[in-house]
All heavy atoms as a GROMACS GRO file, in nm:
protein
  584
    1MET      N    1   0.082  -0.119  -0.004
    1MET     CA    2  -0.002   0.002  -0.001
    1MET      C    3   0.086   0.125   0.001
    1MET      O    4   0.061   0.220  -0.071
    1MET     CB    5  -0.092  -0.005   0.124
    1MET     CG    6  -0.176   0.124   0.136
    1MET     SD    7  -0.273   0.122   0.279
    1MET     CE    8  -0.296   0.296   0.303
    2VAL      N    9   0.196   0.121   0.076
    2VAL     CA   10   0.284   0.242   0.088
    2VAL      C   11   0.351   0.264  -0.046
    2VAL      O   12   0.366   0.378  -0.094
    2VAL     CB   13   0.382   0.227   0.204
    2VAL    CG1   14   0.474   0.341   0.208
    2VAL    CG2   15   0.306   0.207   0.335
    3LYS      N   16   0.394   0.162  -0.108
    3LYS     CA   17   0.465   0.174  -0.240
    3LYS      C   18   0.374   0.236  -0.341
    3LYS      O   19   0.414   0.328  -0.416
    3LYS     CB   20   0.506   0.034  -0.289
    3LYS     CG   21   0.578   0.037  -0.416
    3LYS     CD   22   0.620  -0.104  -0.463
    3LYS     CE   23   0.681  -0.106  -0.598
    3LYS     NZ   24   0.716  -0.242  -0.645
    4GLU      N   25   0.248   0.196  -0.350
    4GLU     CA   26   0.148   0.242  -0.444
    4GLU      C   27   0.116   0.389  -0.415
    4GLU      O   28   0.108   0.474  -0.509
    4GLU     CB   29   0.017   0.168  -0.439
    4GLU     CG   30   0.029   0.022  -0.490
    4GLU     CD   31   0.083  -0.072  -0.386
    4GLU    OE1   32   0.084  -0.041  -0.264
    4GLU    OE2   33   0.122  -0.183  -0.426
    5LEU      N   34   0.121   0.431  -0.290
    5LEU     CA   35   0.093   0.566  -0.254
    5LEU      C   36   0.210   0.660  -0.309
    5LEU      O   37   0.185   0.767  -0.368
    5LEU     CB   38   0.083   0.588  -0.109
    5LEU     CG   39   0.057   0.727  -0.055
    5LEU    CD1   40  -0.062   0.789  -0.107
    5LEU    CD2   41   0.064   0.729   0.104
    6VAL      N   42   0.333   0.619  -0.289
    6VAL     CA   43   0.449   0.689  -0.341
    6VAL      C   44   0.438   0.701  -0.501
    6VAL      O   45   0.465   0.803  -0.554
    6VAL     CB   46   0.572   0.629  -0.293
    6VAL    CG1   47   0.696   0.699  -0.364
    6VAL    CG2   48   0.596   0.636  -0.147
    7GLU      N   49   0.403   0.588  -0.560
    7GLU     CA   50   0.392   0.589  -0.708
    7GLU      C   51   0.285   0.689  -0.751
    7GLU      O   52   0.310   0.765  -0.853
    7GLU     CB   53   0.361   0.449  -0.762
    7GLU     CG   54   0.472   0.355  -0.752
    7GLU     CD   55   0.432   0.214  -0.789
    7GLU    OE1   56   0.308   0.181  -0.799
    7GLU    OE2   57   0.523   0.129  -0.817
    8ILE      N   58   0.173   0.695  -0.693
    8ILE     CA   59   0.064   0.785  -0.728
    8ILE      C   60   0.111   0.932  -0.710
    8ILE      O   61   0.083   1.013  -0.798
    8ILE     CB   62  -0.064   0.754  -0.649
    8ILE    CG1   63  -0.122   0.622  -0.689
    8ILE    CG2   64  -0.170   0.863  -0.663
    8ILE    CD1   65  -0.228   0.561  -0.596
    9ILE      N   66   0.166   0.957  -0.598
    9ILE     CA   67   0.205   1.103  -0.569
    9ILE      C   68   0.313   1.147  -0.662
    9ILE      O   69   0.304   1.249  -0.719
    9ILE     CB   70   0.258   1.112  -0.420
    9ILE    CG1   71   0.138   1.092  -0.333
    9ILE    CG2   72   0.318   1.248  -0.397
    9ILE    CD1   73   0.179   1.076  -0.182
   10ALA      N   74   0.416   1.064  -0.682
   10ALA     CA   75   0.529   1.104  -0.768
   10ALA      C   76   0.490   1.109  -0.916
   10ALA      O   77   0.523   1.203  -0.986
   10ALA     CB   78   0.642   0.999  -0.760
   11GLY      N   79   0.393   1.016  -0.958
   11GLY     CA   80   0.344   1.017  -1.096
   11GLY      C   81   0.266   1.150  -1.122
   11GLY      O   82   0.264   1.205  -1.233
   12ALA      N   83   0.200   1.200  -1.027
   12ALA     CA   84   0.122   1.323  -1.037
   12ALA      C   85   0.208   1.446  -1.048
   12ALA      O   86   0.175   1.551  -1.109
   12ALA     CB   87   0.017   1.339  -0.925
   13LEU      N   88   0.332   1.439  -0.986
   13LEU     CA   89   0.418   1.557  -0.979
   13LEU      C   90   0.504   1.574  -1.097
   13LEU      O   91   0.537   1.687  -1.136
   13LEU     CB   92   0.507   1.546  -0.855
   13LEU     CG   93   0.436   1.559  -0.718
   13LEU    CD1   94   0.535   1.530  -0.607
   13LEU    CD2   95   0.379   1.699  -0.703
   14VAL      N   96   0.543   1.466  -1.167
   14VAL     CA   97   0.649   1.473  -1.268
   14VAL      C   98   0.585   1.493  -1.411
   14VAL      O   99   0.467   1.466  -1.428
   14VAL     CB  100   0.738   1.348  -1.269
   14VAL    CG1  101   0.810   1.333  -1.137
   14VAL    CG2  102   0.654   1.222  -1.293
   15ASP      N  103   0.672   1.533  -1.503
   15ASP     CA  104   0.628   1.553  -1.638
   15ASP      C  105   0.626   1.417  -1.712
   15ASP      O  106   0.547   1.393  -1.805
   15ASP     CB  107   0.728   1.646  -1.720
   15ASP     CG  108   0.709   1.788  -1.671
   15ASP    OD1  109   0.596   1.826  -1.629
   15ASP    OD2  110   0.799   1.861  -1.685
   16ASP      N  111   0.709   1.321  -1.671
   16ASP     CA  112   0.715   1.188  -1.739
   16ASP      C  113   0.699   1.079  -1.644
   16ASP      O  114   0.788   1.023  -1.581
   16ASP     CB  115   0.857   1.179  -1.799
   16ASP     CG  116   0.876   1.058  -1.889
   16ASP    OD1  117   0.772   0.981  -1.905
   16ASP    OD2  118   0.981   1.031  -1.934
   17PRO      N  119   0.569   1.048  -1.617
   17PRO     CA  120   0.534   0.940  -1.513
   17PRO      C  121   0.592   0.803  -1.545
   17PRO      O  122   0.603   0.722  -1.455
   17PRO     CB  123   0.382   0.940  -1.513
   17PRO     CG  124   0.334   1.063  -1.576
   17PRO     CD  125   0.448   1.104  -1.673
   18SER      N  126   0.623   0.782  -1.674
   18SER     CA  127   0.679   0.649  -1.713
   18SER      C  128   0.823   0.627  -1.652
   18SER      O  129   0.865   0.508  -1.645
   18SER     CB  130   0.683   0.635  -1.866
   18SER     OG  131   0.773   0.726  -1.925
   19GLN      N  132   0.884   0.730  -1.614
   19GLN     CA  133   1.023   0.719  -1.555
   19GLN      C  134   1.016   0.713  -1.403
   19GLN      O  135   1.120   0.697  -1.344
   19GLN     CB  136   1.100   0.851  -1.588
   19GLN     CG  137   1.126   0.867  -1.734
   19GLN     CD  138   1.231   0.767  -1.779
   19GLN    OE1  139   1.328   0.736  -1.717
   19GLN    NE2  140   1.214   0.720  -1.902
   20VAL      N  141   0.904   0.707  -1.344
   20VAL     CA  142   0.893   0.686  -1.200
   20VAL      C  143   0.911   0.540  -1.164
   20VAL      O  144   0.838   0.455  -1.212
   20VAL     CB  145   0.757   0.738  -1.148
   20VAL    CG1  146   0.734   0.706  -0.998
   20VAL    CG2  147   0.743   0.888  -1.167
   21VAL      N  148   1.009   0.510  -1.080
   21VAL     CA  149   1.032   0.372  -1.039
   21VAL      C  150   1.043   0.377  -0.886
   21VAL      O  151   1.119   0.447  -0.823
   21VAL     CB  152   1.170   0.322  -1.093
   21VAL    CG1  153   1.200   0.186  -1.039
   21VAL    CG2  154   1.163   0.317  -1.245
   22VAL      N  155   0.965   0.290  -0.823
   22VAL     CA  156   0.956   0.279  -0.674
   22VAL      C  157   0.999   0.143  -0.638
   22VAL      O  158   0.942   0.043  -0.680
   22VAL     CB  159   0.817   0.315  -0.619
   22VAL    CG1  160   0.821   0.306  -0.473
   22VAL    CG2  161   0.774   0.458  -0.666
   23GLU      N  162   1.106   0.133  -0.553
   23GLU     CA  163   1.149   0.000  -0.500
   23GLU      C  164   1.118  -0.007  -0.354
   23GLU      O  165   1.152   0.092  -0.281
   23GLU     CB  166   1.302  -0.013  -0.532
   23GLU     CG  167   1.338  -0.013  -0.684
   23GLU     CD  168   1.490  -0.016  -0.707
   23GLU    OE1  169   1.566  -0.012  -0.610
   23GLU    OE2  170   1.526  -0.010  -0.829
   24GLU      N  171   1.075  -0.116  -0.314
   24GLU     CA  172   1.041  -0.140  -0.172
   24GLU      C  173   1.118  -0.252  -0.113
   24GLU      O  174   1.127  -0.358  -0.171
   24GLU     CB  175   0.892  -0.172  -0.161
   24GLU     CG  176   0.845  -0.192  -0.021
   24GLU     CD  177   0.696  -0.224  -0.020
   24GLU    OE1  178   0.652  -0.327  -0.077
   24GLU    OE2  179   0.624  -0.144   0.046
   25THR      N  180   1.183  -0.232  -0.003
   25THR     CA  181   1.263  -0.335   0.069
   25THR      C  182   1.204  -0.343   0.204
   25THR      O  183   1.187  -0.240   0.277
   25THR     CB  184   1.412  -0.302   0.075
   25THR    OG1  185   1.458  -0.271  -0.053
   25THR    CG2  186   1.495  -0.413   0.129
   26GLN      N  187   1.172  -0.462   0.256
   26GLN     CA  188   1.113  -0.474   0.387
   26GLN      C  189   1.204  -0.557   0.480
   26GLN      O  190   1.257  -0.664   0.440
   26GLN     CB  191   0.980  -0.548   0.374
   26GLN     CG  192   0.896  -0.537   0.502
   26GLN     CD  193   0.754  -0.569   0.476
   26GLN    OE1  194   0.707  -0.594   0.369
   26GLN    NE2  195   0.677  -0.570   0.588
   27ARG      N  196   1.219  -0.503   0.601
   27ARG     CA  197   1.292  -0.571   0.706
   27ARG      C  198   1.215  -0.563   0.837
   27ARG      O  199   1.190  -0.453   0.882
   27ARG     CB  200   1.427  -0.505   0.728
   27ARG     CG  201   1.520  -0.523   0.611
   27ARG     CD  202   1.661  -0.460   0.641
   27ARG     NE  203   1.695  -0.393   0.521
   27ARG     CZ  204   1.722  -0.266   0.514
   27ARG    NH1  205   1.720  -0.182   0.624
   27ARG    NH2  206   1.759  -0.207   0.400
   28GLU      N  207   1.162  -0.672   0.886
   28GLU     CA  208   1.081  -0.679   1.008
   28GLU      C  209   0.969  -0.583   1.000
   28GLU      O  210   0.880  -0.592   0.909
   28GLU     CB  211   1.169  -0.664   1.129
   28GLU     CG  212   1.271  -0.773   1.145
   28GLU     CD  213   1.352  -0.753   1.267
   28GLU    OE1  214   1.321  -0.675   1.355
   28GLU    OE2  215   1.464  -0.817   1.268
   29ASN      N  216   0.967  -0.478   1.081
   29ASN     CA  217   0.860  -0.376   1.080
   29ASN      C  218   0.906  -0.248   1.010
   29ASN      O  219   0.832  -0.147   1.019
   29ASN     CB  220   0.818  -0.338   1.224
   29ASN     CG  221   0.731  -0.449   1.286
   29ASN    OD1  222   0.682  -0.530   1.220
   29ASN    ND2  223   0.716  -0.434   1.419
   30ASP      N  224   1.020  -0.246   0.942
   30ASP     CA  225   1.066  -0.136   0.867
   30ASP      C  226   1.052  -0.154   0.718
   30ASP      O  227   1.078  -0.267   0.668
   30ASP     CB  228   1.213  -0.102   0.896
   30ASP     CG  229   1.239  -0.062   1.039
   30ASP    OD1  230   1.143  -0.032   1.107
   30ASP    OD2  231   1.359  -0.057   1.080
   31VAL      N  232   1.009  -0.058   0.648
   31VAL     CA  233   0.995  -0.059   0.506
   31VAL      C  234   1.085   0.057   0.449
   31VAL      O  235   1.068   0.169   0.490
   31VAL     CB  236   0.851  -0.047   0.459
   31VAL    CG1  237   0.843  -0.039   0.305
   31VAL    CG2  238   0.762  -0.157   0.512
   32HIS      N  239   1.168   0.028   0.356
   32HIS     CA  240   1.259   0.119   0.290
   32HIS      C  241   1.199   0.144   0.153
   32HIS      O  242   1.198   0.048   0.073
   32HIS     CB  243   1.411   0.069   0.291
   32HIS     CG  244   1.501   0.169   0.242
   32HIS    ND1  245   1.559   0.262   0.323
   32HIS    CD2  246   1.548   0.198   0.119
   32HIS    CE1  247   1.642   0.338   0.258
   32HIS    NE2  248   1.636   0.299   0.130
   33ILE      N  249   1.166   0.266   0.114
   33ILE     CA  250   1.114   0.298  -0.012
   33ILE      C  251   1.217   0.379  -0.090
   33ILE      O  252   1.263   0.484  -0.029
   33ILE     CB  253   0.984   0.374  -0.010
   33ILE    CG1  254   0.874   0.292   0.071
   33ILE    CG2  255   0.935   0.419  -0.146
   33ILE    CD1  256   0.814   0.183   0.000
   34GLU      N  257   1.260   0.345  -0.205
   34GLU     CA  258   1.348   0.423  -0.295
   34GLU      C  259   1.270   0.471  -0.410
   34GLU      O  260   1.212   0.393  -0.484
   34GLU     CB  261   1.467   0.340  -0.335
   34GLU     CG  262   1.565   0.320  -0.225
   34GLU     CD  263   1.693   0.265  -0.278
   34GLU    OE1  264   1.739   0.306  -0.386
   34GLU    OE2  265   1.747   0.169  -0.216
   35LEU      N  266   1.260   0.606  -0.433
   35LEU     CA  267   1.195   0.662  -0.543
   35LEU      C  268   1.292   0.716  -0.640
   35LEU      O  269   1.385   0.789  -0.609
   35LEU     CB  270   1.105   0.781  -0.494
   35LEU     CG  271   1.044   0.868  -0.602
   35LEU    CD1  272   0.945   0.788  -0.682
   35LEU    CD2  273   0.969   0.982  -0.530
   36HIS      N  274   1.282   0.669  -0.767
   36HIS     CA  275   1.369   0.714  -0.882
   36HIS      C  276   1.288   0.784  -0.983
   36HIS      O  277   1.179   0.726  -1.018
   36HIS     CB  278   1.440   0.589  -0.943
   36HIS     CG  279   1.512   0.511  -0.843
   36HIS    ND1  280   1.646   0.537  -0.810
   36HIS    CD2  281   1.493   0.396  -0.777
   36HIS    CE1  282   1.691   0.455  -0.726
   36HIS    NE2  283   1.597   0.362  -0.701
   37VAL      N  284   1.321   0.904  -1.019
   37VAL     CA  285   1.259   0.976  -1.126
   37VAL      C  286   1.357   1.028  -1.227
   37VAL      O  287   1.481   1.024  -1.201
   37VAL     CB  288   1.177   1.099  -1.070
   37VAL    CG1  289   1.067   1.054  -0.978
   37VAL    CG2  290   1.263   1.200  -1.000
   38ALA      N  291   1.307   1.080  -1.343
   38ALA     CA  292   1.401   1.131  -1.439
   38ALA      C  293   1.475   1.255  -1.380
   38ALA      O  294   1.422   1.322  -1.294
   38ALA     CB  295   1.324   1.171  -1.563
   39GLU      N  296   1.591   1.272  -1.426
   39GLU     CA  297   1.675   1.384  -1.376
   39GLU      C  298   1.607   1.515  -1.390
   39GLU      O  299   1.617   1.603  -1.307
   39GLU     CB  300   1.815   1.380  -1.438
   39GLU     CG  301   1.912   1.460  -1.356
   39GLU     CD  302   2.056   1.425  -1.400
   39GLU    OE1  303   2.082   1.309  -1.428
   39GLU    OE2  304   2.139   1.519  -1.401
   40ASP      N  305   1.538   1.532  -1.499
   40ASP     CA  306   1.465   1.671  -1.525
   40ASP      C  307   1.356   1.686  -1.425
   40ASP      O  308   1.309   1.807  -1.398
   40ASP     CB  309   1.410   1.670  -1.670
   40ASP     CG  310   1.515   1.674  -1.771
   40ASP    OD1  311   1.634   1.704  -1.737
   40ASP    OD2  312   1.494   1.635  -1.884
   41ASP      N  313   1.296   1.583  -1.374
   41ASP     CA  314   1.187   1.586  -1.284
   41ASP      C  315   1.226   1.597  -1.131
   41ASP      O  316   1.138   1.608  -1.043
   41ASP     CB  317   1.088   1.470  -1.298
   41ASP     CG  318   1.016   1.486  -1.436
   41ASP    OD1  319   0.989   1.599  -1.487
   41ASP    OD2  320   0.986   1.378  -1.495
   42MET      N  321   1.348   1.579  -1.106
   42MET     CA  322   1.397   1.572  -0.966
   42MET      C  323   1.361   1.693  -0.885
   42MET      O  324   1.309   1.683  -0.773
   42MET     CB  325   1.552   1.556  -0.962
   42MET     CG  326   1.605   1.525  -0.824
   42MET     SD  327   1.554   1.375  -0.757
   42MET     CE  328   1.647   1.260  -0.853
   43GLY      N  329   1.368   1.806  -0.946
   43GLY     CA  330   1.333   1.929  -0.872
   43GLY      C  331   1.190   1.943  -0.837
   43GLY      O  332   1.148   1.989  -0.736
   44LYS      N  333   1.101   1.880  -0.920
   44LYS     CA  334   0.952   1.883  -0.895
   44LYS      C  335   0.922   1.788  -0.780
   44LYS      O  336   0.825   1.811  -0.710
   44LYS     CB  337   0.880   1.839  -1.022
   44LYS     CG  338   0.894   1.943  -1.131
   44LYS     CD  339   0.831   1.894  -1.258
   44LYS     CE  340   0.858   2.010  -1.365
   44LYS     NZ  341   0.820   1.961  -1.487
   45VAL      N  342   0.998   1.685  -0.764
   45VAL     CA  343   0.967   1.592  -0.653
   45VAL      C  344   1.027   1.642  -0.520
   45VAL      O  345   0.968   1.621  -0.414
   45VAL     CB  346   1.023   1.455  -0.689
   45VAL    CG1  347   1.012   1.359  -0.566
   45VAL    CG2  348   0.952   1.398  -0.806
   46ILE      N  349   1.143   1.706  -0.524
   46ILE     CA  350   1.200   1.755  -0.413
   46ILE      C  351   1.138   1.891  -0.364
   46ILE      O  352   1.115   1.912  -0.245
   46ILE     CB  353   1.356   1.774  -0.430
   46ILE    CG1  354   1.420   1.636  -0.449
   46ILE    CG2  355   1.420   1.847  -0.310
   46ILE    CD1  356   1.560   1.634  -0.479
   47GLY      N  357   1.116   1.977  -0.458
   47GLY     CA  358   1.056   2.106  -0.422
   47GLY      C  359   1.152   2.204  -0.369
   47GLY      O  360   1.269   2.174  -0.340
   48LYS      N  361   1.108   2.330  -0.353
   48LYS     CA  362   1.194   2.434  -0.292
   48LYS      C  363   1.222   2.402  -0.146
   48LYS      O  364   1.134   2.380  -0.060
   48LYS     CB  365   1.129   2.575  -0.299
   48LYS     CG  366   1.110   2.623  -0.442
   48LYS     CD  367   1.053   2.757  -0.442
   48LYS     CE  368   1.037   2.805  -0.591
   48LYS     NZ  369   0.979   2.941  -0.597
   49GLN      N  370   1.353   2.401  -0.112
   49GLN     CA  371   1.403   2.368   0.019
   49GLN      C  372   1.355   2.230   0.064
   49GLN      O  373   1.339   2.216   0.189
   49GLN     CB  374   1.365   2.481   0.120
   49GLN     CG  375   1.428   2.613   0.080
   49GLN     CD  376   1.394   2.723   0.180
   49GLN    OE1  377   1.304   2.705   0.262
   49GLN    NE2  378   1.449   2.839   0.162
   50GLY      N  379   1.318   2.140  -0.019
   50GLY     CA  380   1.279   2.008   0.016
   50GLY      C  381   1.140   1.992   0.076
   50GLY      O  382   1.104   1.895   0.135
   51ARG      N  383   1.054   2.090   0.044
   51ARG     CA  384   0.916   2.096   0.110
   51ARG      C  385   0.833   1.978   0.048
   51ARG      O  386   0.757   1.918   0.129
   51ARG     CB  387   0.857   2.234   0.081
   51ARG     CG  388   0.914   2.333   0.173
   51ARG     CD  389   0.843   2.467   0.159
   51ARG     NE  390   0.909   2.567   0.243
   51ARG     CZ  391   0.921   2.689   0.214
   51ARG    NH1  392   0.874   2.736   0.094
   51ARG    NH2  393   0.983   2.779   0.293
   52ILE      N  394   0.840   1.959  -0.080
   52ILE     CA  395   0.756   1.856  -0.137
   52ILE      C  396   0.806   1.713  -0.093
   52ILE      O  397   0.720   1.634  -0.055
   52ILE     CB  398   0.751   1.864  -0.288
   52ILE    CG1  399   0.681   1.997  -0.329
   52ILE    CG2  400   0.683   1.742  -0.351
   52ILE    CD1  401   0.684   2.020  -0.475
   53ALA      N  402   0.936   1.696  -0.088
   53ALA     CA  403   0.986   1.568  -0.035
   53ALA      C  404   0.943   1.543   0.113
   53ALA      O  405   0.907   1.436   0.145
   53ALA     CB  406   1.138   1.570  -0.052
   54LYS      N  407   0.954   1.647   0.187
   54LYS     CA  408   0.906   1.637   0.327
   54LYS      C  409   0.760   1.603   0.337
   54LYS      O  410   0.719   1.516   0.417
   54LYS     CB  411   0.940   1.766   0.406
   54LYS     CG  412   0.910   1.758   0.545
   54LYS     CD  413   0.943   1.885   0.627
   54LYS     CE  414   0.909   1.876   0.766
   54LYS     NZ  415   0.945   1.993   0.840
   55ALA      N  416   0.673   1.664   0.246
   55ALA     CA  417   0.535   1.640   0.249
   55ALA      C  418   0.509   1.486   0.208
   55ALA      O  419   0.421   1.422   0.267
   55ALA     CB  420   0.462   1.731   0.158
   56ILE      N  421   0.577   1.443   0.110
   56ILE     CA  422   0.567   1.305   0.066
   56ILE      C  423   0.601   1.210   0.180
   56ILE      O  424   0.522   1.115   0.208
   56ILE     CB  425   0.650   1.274  -0.054
   56ILE    CG1  426   0.604   1.348  -0.179
   56ILE    CG2  427   0.656   1.119  -0.082
   56ILE    CD1  428   0.700   1.340  -0.299
   57ARG      N  429   0.707   1.239   0.244
   57ARG     CA  430   0.746   1.147   0.359
   57ARG      C  431   0.645   1.155   0.470
   57ARG      O  432   0.615   1.055   0.536
   57ARG     CB  433   0.886   1.196   0.422
   57ARG     CG  434   0.992   1.163   0.322
   57ARG     CD  435   1.129   1.206   0.376
   57ARG     NE  436   1.235   1.164   0.284
   57ARG     CZ  437   1.317   1.254   0.218
   57ARG    NH1  438   1.300   1.380   0.233
   57ARG    NH2  439   1.408   1.203   0.143
   58THR      N  440   0.588   1.274   0.502
   58THR     CA  441   0.478   1.288   0.607
   58THR      C  442   0.364   1.203   0.567
   58THR      O  443   0.299   1.133   0.648
   58THR     CB  444   0.444   1.434   0.624
   58THR    OG1  445   0.565   1.502   0.662
   58THR    CG2  446   0.346   1.446   0.737
   59LEU      N  447   0.318   1.215   0.445
   59LEU     CA  448   0.195   1.140   0.399
   59LEU      C  449   0.217   0.986   0.412
   59LEU      O  450   0.126   0.918   0.455
   59LEU     CB  451   0.155   1.178   0.258
   59LEU     CG  452   0.091   1.317   0.243
   59LEU    CD1  453   0.086   1.346   0.094
   59LEU    CD2  454  -0.045   1.319   0.301
   60VAL      N  455   0.333   0.944   0.371
   60VAL     CA  456   0.363   0.799   0.368
   60VAL      C  457   0.376   0.757   0.513
   60VAL      O  458   0.322   0.643   0.541
   60VAL     CB  459   0.495   0.776   0.291
   60VAL    CG1  460   0.544   0.631   0.314
   60VAL    CG2  461   0.477   0.809   0.145
   61LYS      N  462   0.438   0.831   0.600
   61LYS     CA  463   0.448   0.787   0.740
   61LYS      C  464   0.307   0.779   0.807
   61LYS      O  465   0.281   0.686   0.882
   61LYS     CB  466   0.538   0.881   0.815
   61LYS     CG  467   0.682   0.852   0.783
   61LYS     CD  468   0.773   0.946   0.857
   61LYS     CE  469   0.914   0.927   0.815
   61LYS     NZ  470   1.013   1.007   0.888
   62ALA      N  471   0.224   0.873   0.772
   62ALA     CA  472   0.086   0.876   0.824
   62ALA      C  473   0.007   0.749   0.777
   62ALA      O  474  -0.066   0.691   0.854
   62ALA     CB  475   0.010   0.996   0.784
   63ALA      N  476   0.024   0.712   0.654
   63ALA     CA  477  -0.038   0.588   0.593
   63ALA      C  478   0.020   0.467   0.661
   63ALA      O  479  -0.051   0.365   0.686
   63ALA     CB  480  -0.024   0.589   0.451
   64ALA      N  481   0.152   0.468   0.691
   64ALA     CA  482   0.207   0.349   0.751
   64ALA      C  483   0.175   0.327   0.891
   64ALA      O  484   0.183   0.208   0.943
   64ALA     CB  485   0.358   0.373   0.739
   65ILE      N  486   0.125   0.428   0.960
   65ILE     CA  487   0.087   0.412   1.100
   65ILE      C  488  -0.034   0.309   1.110
   65ILE      O  489  -0.035   0.227   1.204
   65ILE     CB  490   0.044   0.548   1.161
   65ILE    CG1  491   0.163   0.627   1.182
   65ILE    CG2  492  -0.029   0.526   1.294
   65ILE    CD1  493   0.146   0.772   1.233
   66LYS      N  494  -0.122   0.318   1.006
   66LYS     CA  495  -0.230   0.215   1.012
   66LYS      C  496  -0.182   0.075   1.003
   66LYS      O  497  -0.248  -0.016   1.048
   66LYS     CB  498  -0.324   0.254   0.900
   66LYS     CG  499  -0.406   0.384   0.922
   66LYS     CD  500  -0.506   0.406   0.819
   66LYS     CE  501  -0.591   0.529   0.838
   66LYS     NZ  502  -0.692   0.551   0.742
   67GLU      N  503  -0.078   0.056   0.929
   67GLU     CA  504  -0.018  -0.080   0.909
   67GLU      C  505   0.088  -0.120   1.013
   67GLU      O  506   0.139  -0.221   1.009
   67GLU     CB  507   0.050  -0.085   0.770
   67GLU     CG  508  -0.055  -0.068   0.660
   67GLU     CD  509   0.018  -0.078   0.520
   67GLU    OE1  510   0.117  -0.146   0.508
   67GLU    OE2  511  -0.033  -0.024   0.425
   68ASP      N  512   0.104  -0.024   1.110
   68ASP     CA  513   0.207  -0.045   1.221
   68ASP      C  514   0.341  -0.076   1.168
   68ASP      O  515   0.405  -0.176   1.213
   68ASP     CB  516   0.147  -0.153   1.315
   68ASP     CG  517   0.219  -0.153   1.449
   68ASP    OD1  518   0.270  -0.047   1.491
   68ASP    OD2  519   0.240  -0.261   1.506
   69ILE      N  520   0.386   0.002   1.074
   69ILE     CA  521   0.518  -0.016   1.020
   69ILE      C  522   0.588   0.119   1.022
   69ILE      O  523   0.526   0.223   1.028
   69ILE     CB  524   0.523  -0.078   0.874
   69ILE    CG1  525   0.435   0.010   0.790
   69ILE    CG2  526   0.479  -0.218   0.878
   69ILE    CD1  527   0.452  -0.037   0.640
   70ARG      N  528   0.727   0.115   1.010
   70ARG     CA  529   0.801   0.235   1.000
   70ARG      C  530   0.853   0.244   0.858
   70ARG      O  531   0.905   0.139   0.805
   70ARG     CB  532   0.921   0.237   1.104
   70ARG     CG  533   0.988   0.361   1.112
   70ARG     CD  534   1.093   0.348   1.222
   70ARG     NE  535   1.225   0.292   1.161
   70ARG     CZ  536   1.336   0.360   1.155
   70ARG    NH1  537   1.346   0.477   1.209
   70ARG    NH2  538   1.437   0.299   1.100
   71VAL      N  539   0.840   0.359   0.801
   71VAL     CA  540   0.879   0.374   0.659
   71VAL      C  541   0.989   0.481   0.643
   71VAL      O  542   0.984   0.589   0.706
   71VAL     CB  543   0.758   0.418   0.571
   71VAL    CG1  544   0.794   0.449   0.430
   71VAL    CG2  545   0.650   0.313   0.579
   72ILE      N  546   1.086   0.445   0.559
   72ILE     CA  547   1.198   0.543   0.523
   72ILE      C  548   1.186   0.565   0.379
   72ILE      O  549   1.182   0.460   0.299
   72ILE     CB  550   1.330   0.482   0.565
   72ILE    CG1  551   1.336   0.452   0.713
   72ILE    CG2  552   1.440   0.579   0.522
   72ILE    CD1  553   1.448   0.364   0.754
   73VAL      N  554   1.178   0.693   0.335
   73VAL     CA  555   1.162   0.717   0.188
   73VAL      C  556   1.288   0.798   0.148
   73VAL      O  557   1.317   0.907   0.200
   73VAL     CB  558   1.036   0.805   0.162
   73VAL    CG1  559   1.029   0.848   0.015
   73VAL    CG2  560   0.906   0.740   0.207
   74ASP      N  561   1.355   0.740   0.046
   74ASP     CA  562   1.473   0.805  -0.012
   74ASP      C  563   1.436   0.837  -0.157
   74ASP      O  564   1.374   0.766  -0.226
   74ASP     CB  565   1.593   0.712  -0.019
   74ASP     CG  566   1.656   0.691   0.124
   74ASP    OD1  567   1.638   0.783   0.205
   74ASP    OD2  568   1.714   0.584   0.144
   75ILE      N  569   1.482   0.962  -0.194
   75ILE     CA  570   1.455   1.000  -0.337
   75ILE      C  571   1.593   1.010  -0.404
   75ILE      O  572   1.677   1.082  -0.362
   75ILE     CB  573   1.385   1.146  -0.339
   75ILE    CG1  574   1.258   1.130  -0.259
   75ILE    CG2  575   1.366   1.188  -0.479
   75ILE    CD1  576   1.186   1.265  -0.240
   76ASP      N  577   1.604   0.932  -0.512
   76ASP     CA  578   1.729   0.929  -0.588
   76ASP      C  579   1.704   0.980  -0.723
   76ASP      O  580   1.612   0.956  -0.793
   76ASP     CB  581   1.783   0.785  -0.596
   76ASP     CG  582   1.816   0.729  -0.456
   76ASP    OD1  583   1.864   0.813  -0.376
   76ASP    OD2  584   1.795   0.611  -0.440
   0.00000   0.00000   0.00000
């Protein structure tokens, strides 16, 4: 569920949604999400002073609370 949420949010932000790749790695109660986008779209996902990236992380962590997991989101 968390992976799909990141895909939906990132796909809506970028110019080229086909370049959005989300990888999920799970260890016990921790989930590590890596978001890869086209280099031209990187600024749109990070935002000014990282505000959009922070908002994405906040939404994902709020969704993860219902599943009782801890989520780490990295943007590459």
